[in-house]
N, C-alpha and C positions, 0 to 999 in steps of 0.2 A: 260510572268506575270512569275515571280517566288515569291515562297513563303518562309520563313526563319525559319530555326529551331532556335529556342529563350531558354531563360533560365527559362522561366514560362510560363504553358498554355500547350495547345494541342499537339505542336510540340516538345516538350521537350524528346518525347518517340520517337524513330526511326521508329518503327512498325505503329504507328500513324500517323507519319508525313507521310510517304511513302505511308500509305492508302490514307490520304488525297491528297498527288499529284496525287495519280493514278485515284483518284477519278473527281478530279477538272480538270485535264490534265495539271496541272501548272508544271513548272519546279521548282528546287529548287536553292535558295542561302545556301550556307553551311559556317556557322559561325564559325569558328575554337575555338574563345574564349568562346562561347555560350556553343556549344559542350564540352570544358572542364571543363565548370562551372555548367552546367544544371544538376537537379538532377538524370536523368537516370545514370550519370557516378560517381556523389557523392555519390549515395546510393547503389554504388556496381552491377548496372545491365548489366554493361560493360564499356568499355574503349570508348573513342571517335574517335579511329580508327575504332573499331568494329561499331560505331553508323554511319560512313563517308561510311564503305564498305556496309551497309545495302541500303543505298540511292544513292551511287556513280553514277548509273547509269542515274539519273535524277537531277544533278549536273551540273549547268550551270556557275555559279559565287561563288566566296568566299570572305570572309571578314575574312583577316588575321592578328592576333595578336594572344598573348598567351593564356590571359583568362579574364574573365569580374569579375570582382570584387565588393563588395559593399563597401561604405565608412561609417564604423558603425556610425560615429557623424552625417553626412547628410542622409545618407539611398540611395546616390544618387550612381549609377552604374558608374563603369571607366573601361579604355580597358586599359590593362597591355603587354606592347612591350616586346617580345622576347630579353632576351642577346644573346642568341645561340640558335640552331634550336633542342634543347634535346627534349623539348615537342612537337614542331610542325613538325619537320622534318619528322616524319613518315605521317603523315595528309598530307603535301605538297607533298610527294612521292606519296602515294596515287591518290592525286588530279591529279599529274601531268601523270598518266596512263589513265587520262577520256577525255571527251572533255570539261572539264572545263579548260577554257582559260582566263579568266577575274577574276584576283584576286584584291581584294581592299585591301589597306593597313589601317586599321581603327583606326588611332588614331590620337591625338590632337597637341602633341608637336613634334615640327619640329625634334629636336635630335632624338627621338622615330622613327618617319617615315625615316629619313637617315639612321639609323641604321638596321631598317628592310629592307629597300630597298638594302641596301650593304649584308646583309645575303641572301637576297630572290634571287639576281642577283647570288650571289657564289652557292647559292642551282641548280639556275635553269643552269647555267652554268656546273656544274658537272653532272647535268642530261641528259643535251643535249650530253654532250662527251660519256658519259654511254648508251645511248638508241642503241638500236639496229638496227633501221634504221642509225645510225652514222659509224658502223662498218663495 
């Protein structure tokens, strides 16, 4: 069982999220877009990378996209695809150094999924070449 960091509620704060994970014995799903959009980051308590570093030892899988936004007209949340790795690259690098080996591209548009997949494959290729085990 995995618990996910969300943009609202108890799991928006990494300390509370970690406490919940520890007390329940559950593992974590780390949602990059939720971390980037959540109040803990928006209100300046820390960065999404700092959030991840606090819970990294509990993370088994990740939802990969850049950020979750809310449509002002409808009030519905949607996920934004990355154009490059400037925002999510540091998070991916941190995840790559953990036991988290299951990444879900959580996007709806085929073009966004394809672009994200190319970015992730390029990233993983570079990380594999740079890892100490390969040197």
